[in-house]
C-alpha atoms as an extended CHARMM CRD file, in Angstrom:
* protein
*
       142  EXT
         1         1  MET       CA             -1.2110000000       -7.9020000000      -19.5180000000  PROA      1               0.0000000000
         2         2  ASP       CA             -3.6260000000      -10.6720000000      -18.6550000000  PROA      2               0.0000000000
         3         3  PRO       CA             -3.4330000000      -12.9170000000      -21.7280000000  PROA      3               0.0000000000
         4         4  ASN       CA             -7.0340000000      -14.0970000000      -21.2630000000  PROA      4               0.0000000000
         5         5  SER       CA             -8.7590000000      -10.7320000000      -20.9590000000  PROA      5               0.0000000000
         6         6  ASN       CA             -6.0720000000       -8.4290000000      -22.4070000000  PROA      6               0.0000000000
         7         7  THR       CA             -6.4190000000       -6.3290000000      -19.2370000000  PROA      7               0.0000000000
         8         8  PRO       CA             -3.4250000000       -4.6050000000      -17.6190000000  PROA      8               0.0000000000
         9         9  ILE       CA             -2.1990000000       -6.0690000000      -14.3280000000  PROA      9               0.0000000000
        10        10  VAL       CA             -0.0930000000       -4.4030000000      -11.6470000000  PROA      10              0.0000000000
        11        11  VAL       CA              1.9420000000       -6.9680000000       -9.7350000000  PROA      11              0.0000000000
        12        12  LEU       CA              3.0060000000       -5.9770000000       -6.2360000000  PROA      12              0.0000000000
        13        13  LYS       CA              5.8560000000       -8.0140000000       -4.7720000000  PROA      13              0.0000000000
        14        14  GLY       CA              6.9130000000       -8.1150000000       -1.1390000000  PROA      14              0.0000000000
        15        15  VAL       CA             10.1830000000       -6.3790000000       -0.2750000000  PROA      15              0.0000000000
        16        16  GLU       CA             11.1450000000       -8.8880000000        2.4050000000  PROA      16              0.0000000000
        17        17  SER       CA              9.0780000000      -11.8490000000        1.2580000000  PROA      17              0.0000000000
        18        18  GLU       CA              8.0970000000      -13.7710000000       -1.8070000000  PROA      18              0.0000000000
        19        19  ALA       CA              4.4780000000      -12.5670000000       -1.5450000000  PROA      19              0.0000000000
        20        20  VAL       CA              3.0450000000      -11.5100000000       -4.8900000000  PROA      20              0.0000000000
        21        21  LEU       CA             -0.2650000000       -9.7440000000       -5.4740000000  PROA      21              0.0000000000
        22        22  PRO       CA             -1.6600000000       -9.2230000000       -8.9860000000  PROA      22              0.0000000000
        23        23  ILE       CA             -4.2160000000       -6.4340000000       -9.3050000000  PROA      23              0.0000000000
        24        24  TRP       CA             -6.1770000000       -5.9650000000      -12.5170000000  PROA      24              0.0000000000
        25        25  VAL       CA             -6.3940000000       -2.2620000000      -13.4400000000  PROA      25              0.0000000000
        26        26  GLY       CA             -7.8670000000       -0.1050000000      -16.1660000000  PROA      26              0.0000000000
        27        27  ALA       CA             -5.8750000000        1.0690000000      -19.1760000000  PROA      27              0.0000000000
        28        28  TYR       CA             -5.7750000000        4.7000000000      -17.9960000000  PROA      28              0.0000000000
        29        29  GLU       CA             -4.4850000000        3.7540000000      -14.5440000000  PROA      29              0.0000000000
        30        30  ALA       CA             -1.9380000000        1.3430000000      -16.0340000000  PROA      30              0.0000000000
        31        31  ASN       CA             -0.7060000000        4.1570000000      -18.2670000000  PROA      31              0.0000000000
        32        32  ALA       CA             -0.4530000000        6.5680000000      -15.3070000000  PROA      32              0.0000000000
        33        33  ILE       CA              1.5400000000        4.0040000000      -13.3200000000  PROA      33              0.0000000000
        34        34  ALA       CA              3.8010000000        3.1530000000      -16.2670000000  PROA      34              0.0000000000
        35        35  LEU       CA              4.5490000000        6.8130000000      -17.0200000000  PROA      35              0.0000000000
        36        36  GLU       CA              5.6810000000        7.3890000000      -13.4410000000  PROA      36              0.0000000000
        37        37  ILE       CA              7.7550000000        4.2000000000      -13.2820000000  PROA      37              0.0000000000
        38        38  GLU       CA              9.4760000000        5.1980000000      -16.5250000000  PROA      38              0.0000000000
        39        39  LYS       CA              9.8030000000        8.8290000000      -15.2950000000  PROA      39              0.0000000000
        40        40  ILE       CA              8.0900000000       10.1900000000      -18.3920000000  PROA      40              0.0000000000
        41        41  VAL       CA              6.7820000000       13.6880000000      -17.7270000000  PROA      41              0.0000000000
        42        42  PRO       CA              3.6560000000       14.5650000000      -19.7150000000  PROA      42              0.0000000000
        43        43  GLN       CA              3.2780000000       18.0840000000      -21.1540000000  PROA      43              0.0000000000
        44        44  ARG       CA              0.3990000000       18.8020000000      -18.7720000000  PROA      44              0.0000000000
        45        45  PRO       CA             -0.2910000000       17.3370000000      -15.3210000000  PROA      45              0.0000000000
        46        46  MET       CA             -2.2830000000       14.1280000000      -15.3080000000  PROA      46              0.0000000000
        47        47  THR       CA             -5.0360000000       13.5170000000      -12.7530000000  PROA      47              0.0000000000
        48        48  HSD       CA             -2.6560000000       11.8050000000      -10.3080000000  PROA      48              0.0000000000
        49        49  ASP       CA             -0.1900000000       14.6930000000      -10.6430000000  PROA      49              0.0000000000
        50        50  LEU       CA             -3.0130000000       17.1140000000       -9.9070000000  PROA      50              0.0000000000
        51        51  LEU       CA             -3.9950000000       15.0930000000       -6.8380000000  PROA      51              0.0000000000
        52        52  ARG       CA             -0.3810000000       15.0710000000       -5.5970000000  PROA      52              0.0000000000
        53        53  ASN       CA             -0.1150000000       18.8370000000       -6.1090000000  PROA      53              0.0000000000
        54        54  LEU       CA             -3.4290000000       19.4450000000       -4.3150000000  PROA      54              0.0000000000
        55        55  ILE       CA             -2.3790000000       17.3190000000       -1.3460000000  PROA      55              0.0000000000
        56        56  ILE       CA              0.9150000000       19.2040000000       -1.0440000000  PROA      56              0.0000000000
        57        57  GLN       CA             -0.7030000000       22.6390000000       -1.4330000000  PROA      57              0.0000000000
        58        58  MET       CA             -3.1700000000       21.8050000000        1.3400000000  PROA      58              0.0000000000
        59        59  GLY       CA             -0.2920000000       21.0450000000        3.7130000000  PROA      59              0.0000000000
        60        60  TYR       CA             -0.4950000000       17.2460000000        3.6790000000  PROA      60              0.0000000000
        61        61  ARG       CA              1.8220000000       14.4950000000        2.5960000000  PROA      61              0.0000000000
        62        62  VAL       CA              1.0400000000       10.9330000000        1.6220000000  PROA      62              0.0000000000
        63        63  GLU       CA              2.2170000000        8.8010000000        4.5200000000  PROA      63              0.0000000000
        64        64  ARG       CA              1.4190000000        5.4850000000        2.8160000000  PROA      64              0.0000000000
        65        65  VAL       CA             -1.1370000000        3.6120000000        0.7630000000  PROA      65              0.0000000000
        66        66  ILE       CA             -2.5940000000        0.2900000000        1.8370000000  PROA      66              0.0000000000
        67        67  VAL       CA             -4.4410000000       -2.3340000000       -0.1710000000  PROA      67              0.0000000000
        68        68  THR       CA             -6.9620000000       -3.1860000000        2.5230000000  PROA      68              0.0000000000
        69        69  ASP       CA             -9.4710000000       -5.6980000000        1.1990000000  PROA      69              0.0000000000
        70        70  LEU       CA            -10.5470000000       -8.0540000000       -1.5580000000  PROA      70              0.0000000000
        71        71  ARG       CA            -14.2890000000       -8.6170000000       -1.8710000000  PROA      71              0.0000000000
        72        72  ASP       CA            -16.1010000000      -10.1400000000       -4.8440000000  PROA      72              0.0000000000
        73        73  ASN       CA            -12.9240000000       -9.9040000000       -6.9510000000  PROA      73              0.0000000000
        74        74  THR       CA            -12.6360000000       -6.1690000000       -6.2180000000  PROA      74              0.0000000000
        75        75  PHE       CA             -9.6290000000       -4.7300000000       -4.4060000000  PROA      75              0.0000000000
        76        76  TYR       CA             -9.9460000000       -1.8280000000       -1.9680000000  PROA      76              0.0000000000
        77        77  ALA       CA             -7.3190000000        0.6140000000       -0.7440000000  PROA      77              0.0000000000
        78        78  VAL       CA             -6.8160000000        3.6670000000        1.4220000000  PROA      78              0.0000000000
        79        79  ILE       CA             -4.4760000000        6.6060000000        1.1090000000  PROA      79              0.0000000000
        80        80  ASP       CA             -3.1710000000        7.7290000000        4.4980000000  PROA      80              0.0000000000
        81        81  LEU       CA             -2.3860000000       11.4460000000        4.6090000000  PROA      81              0.0000000000
        82        82  ILE       CA             -0.7320000000       13.3790000000        7.4200000000  PROA      82              0.0000000000
        83        83  ASP       CA             -0.5810000000       17.1530000000        7.8910000000  PROA      83              0.0000000000
        84        84  GLU       CA              2.1080000000       19.3620000000        9.3910000000  PROA      84              0.0000000000
        85        85  GLU       CA              0.6070000000       18.9990000000       12.8980000000  PROA      85              0.0000000000
        86        86  GLY       CA              0.5340000000       15.2060000000       12.6630000000  PROA      86              0.0000000000
        87        87  GLU       CA             -3.2120000000       14.9330000000       12.0520000000  PROA      87              0.0000000000
        88        88  LYS       CA             -4.0480000000       11.9140000000        9.9300000000  PROA      88              0.0000000000
        89        89  VAL       CA             -6.7260000000       11.5050000000        7.2870000000  PROA      89              0.0000000000
        90        90  SER       CA             -7.5360000000        8.2960000000        5.4140000000  PROA      90              0.0000000000
        91        91  LEU       CA             -9.1350000000        8.4060000000        1.9800000000  PROA      91              0.0000000000
        92        92  ASP       CA            -10.9030000000        5.4920000000        0.3150000000  PROA      92              0.0000000000
        93        93  ALA       CA             -9.3560000000        4.7950000000       -3.1000000000  PROA      93              0.0000000000
        94        94  ARG       CA             -9.0530000000        2.2860000000       -5.8630000000  PROA      94              0.0000000000
        95        95  PRO       CA             -5.7190000000        0.4740000000       -5.5220000000  PROA      95              0.0000000000
        96        96  SER       CA             -4.6400000000        1.5810000000       -9.0030000000  PROA      96              0.0000000000
        97        97  ASP       CA             -5.1330000000        5.2620000000       -8.1090000000  PROA      97              0.0000000000
        98        98  ALA       CA             -3.4580000000        4.7890000000       -4.7250000000  PROA      98              0.0000000000
        99        99  ILE       CA             -0.4580000000        3.0950000000       -6.3660000000  PROA      99              0.0000000000
       100       100  ALA       CA             -0.1600000000        5.8350000000       -9.0190000000  PROA      100             0.0000000000
       101       101  LEU       CA             -0.2040000000        8.4630000000       -6.2560000000  PROA      101             0.0000000000
       102       102  ALA       CA              2.2690000000        6.5530000000       -4.0740000000  PROA      102             0.0000000000
       103       103  LEU       CA              4.7260000000        6.4000000000       -6.9670000000  PROA      103             0.0000000000
       104       104  ARG       CA              4.4220000000       10.1530000000       -7.5000000000  PROA      104             0.0000000000
       105       105  THR       CA              5.0170000000       10.9050000000       -3.8100000000  PROA      105             0.0000000000
       106       106  ASP       CA              7.6590000000        8.2360000000       -3.1060000000  PROA      106             0.0000000000
       107       107  SER       CA              5.3330000000        6.7580000000       -0.4840000000  PROA      107             0.0000000000
       108       108  PRO       CA              5.3420000000        3.1370000000        0.6440000000  PROA      108             0.0000000000
       109       109  ILE       CA              2.7160000000        0.6940000000       -0.5850000000  PROA      109             0.0000000000
       110       110  TYR       CA              1.4180000000       -1.8830000000        1.8940000000  PROA      110             0.0000000000
       111       111  VAL       CA             -0.9350000000       -4.8210000000        1.5490000000  PROA      111             0.0000000000
       112       112  ASP       CA             -2.9390000000       -6.1710000000        4.4920000000  PROA      112             0.0000000000
       113       113  GLN       CA             -2.1450000000       -9.8200000000        5.1900000000  PROA      113             0.0000000000
       114       114  LYS       CA             -5.8060000000      -10.7850000000        4.7790000000  PROA      114             0.0000000000
       115       115  VAL       CA             -5.6810000000       -9.5310000000        1.1700000000  PROA      115             0.0000000000
       116       116  LEU       CA             -2.6940000000      -11.7790000000        0.4690000000  PROA      116             0.0000000000
       117       117  ASP       CA             -4.4960000000      -14.6770000000        2.1190000000  PROA      117             0.0000000000
       118       118  LEU       CA             -7.7030000000      -14.0620000000        0.1430000000  PROA      118             0.0000000000
       119       119  SER       CA             -5.8640000000      -13.6280000000       -3.1460000000  PROA      119             0.0000000000
       120       120  SER       CA             -3.7700000000      -16.7650000000       -2.7030000000  PROA      120             0.0000000000
       121       121  ALA       CA             -6.9600000000      -18.7210000000       -2.0100000000  PROA      121             0.0000000000
       122       122  ASN       CA             -8.1430000000      -17.7100000000       -5.4900000000  PROA      122             0.0000000000
       123       123  ILE       CA             -5.0020000000      -18.7520000000       -7.3700000000  PROA      123             0.0000000000
       124       124  VAL       CA             -4.8380000000      -22.2320000000       -8.8230000000  PROA      124             0.0000000000
       125       125  GLU       CA             -2.5400000000      -24.4070000000       -6.7720000000  PROA      125             0.0000000000
       126       126  GLU       CA              0.5810000000      -24.9520000000       -8.8270000000  PROA      126             0.0000000000
       127       127  GLY       CA              1.1340000000      -28.5150000000       -9.9450000000  PROA      127             0.0000000000
       128       128  LYS       CA             -2.2020000000      -29.8620000000       -8.7440000000  PROA      128             0.0000000000
       129       129  GLY       CA             -4.3820000000      -28.5220000000      -11.5200000000  PROA      129             0.0000000000
       130       130  GLU       CA             -7.2670000000      -28.1920000000       -9.0660000000  PROA      130             0.0000000000
       131       131  GLU       CA             -9.1710000000      -25.0020000000       -8.5790000000  PROA      131             0.0000000000
       132       132  ALA       CA             -8.6480000000      -23.3310000000       -5.2200000000  PROA      132             0.0000000000
       133       133  SER       CA            -12.0450000000      -21.7050000000       -5.6760000000  PROA      133             0.0000000000
       134       134  GLU       CA            -14.6620000000      -21.1660000000       -8.3440000000  PROA      134             0.0000000000
       135       135  GLU       CA            -13.2910000000      -17.6690000000       -8.9710000000  PROA      135             0.0000000000
       136       136  GLU       CA             -9.7360000000      -18.4720000000       -9.9540000000  PROA      136             0.0000000000
       137       137  TRP       CA             -7.2380000000      -16.0350000000      -11.4170000000  PROA      137             0.0000000000
       138       138  PRO       CA             -5.5550000000      -16.7920000000      -14.7150000000  PROA      138             0.0000000000
       139       139  ASP       CA             -2.1760000000      -18.5200000000      -14.6050000000  PROA      139             0.0000000000
       140       140  VAL       CA             -0.1560000000      -15.3540000000      -15.0950000000  PROA      140             0.0000000000
       141       141  ILE       CA              2.1210000000      -15.6640000000      -12.0940000000  PROA      141             0.0000000000
       142       142  GLY       CA              4.6350000000      -18.3890000000      -11.8460000000  PROA      142             0.0000000000
């Protein structure tokens, strides 16, 4: 939780690097992500479960999700689908929804390097106390 705004944050960390990307998400999306991480099965399918089931029934699988951009403090993502013949389809998505779906389909989550570069430019430089930009993120990552 962001202590300043009391908003849930998903923190993505690089598998082979120390890169860290905090993404502020809504309460519903945070709950959907947390339920899947904790492997709690709700009595009825949630929206992300429904989406996973629909994708599978239509003959697709989630190849990967990618956090693609950061503009005006808003993150953007795509869900890359592939069908049985190898045809690919990309869907625009909010990162929180893409992450919730990736967790439900055991699909990899990627972040474009430019997003990491843009996000690090917005984080206060540790130890200097100077703002890296006017739109800084709270000191929640250390």
